[in-house]
N, C-alpha and C positions, 0 to 999 in steps of 0.2 A: 193609697189605692194602687192596685195592680191590675193590669189589663193583659189579655191574651188575644192575639190576632190569628184567626184560622183561615186557611185557604181551602175552598170547596170547589172542586172541578165539576162543572155542570155542562149539559147540553140543553138546547131549547126543548127537547122532548121530555127530559126528566128533571128539569130545574125545580119545579114546585115540590115534587116528591122528595128530592134530596134535601132541599132547604128545610122542609117541614120535619123530616126525620132528624136532621142535625140539630134543629132548634129544640126539639123535644128531649134530646140527650144532653143538652148543655147543663152545666152545674151552676154557672154564674148568671149574671144579668146581661141581657142583650143591650149593647150600646148602639151599634149601627151595622148596616150591610152595604158594602160597596161593590157594585158590579164592575168587572174589567171589560169595557166595551172597546172593540176594535173595528175599524172600518174594513169592509170587504167590497170587492167589485164583482158583480155578477153580469152575465150577458144582458140582463134587463135593466141594469143600472147599479148605482151605489147603494149599499145597505150596511148593516152592522151586525156583529155577533158578540155574544157574551161567552168568554172562555171559562172564567171562574169568578167566584164571589169571595171577597174578603169580609170576614165576620169579626167584629170587635166585641169581645166579652169582658165584662168587669168581674173580676174574681172577688170572692167573699173574704 
C-alpha cells in the first residue's frame, strides 16, 4: 500500500469549501484529515486557529 499526504492551506472563512473541493478531486481513498491547530492570544483571551490541514490519501 502507498499513501500520499497533502497539505491544504485554509482559513476559517473558506475551510469547508476548500476541503470539499479537494476531497471531490481526490483519486484515492481518504484515510484521515489532521488539522494543524496553533494557540493564539487575543485581547479577549486565549483562542486557537487552524493554519492548514494534512490529508492522508491511500493510493490505488
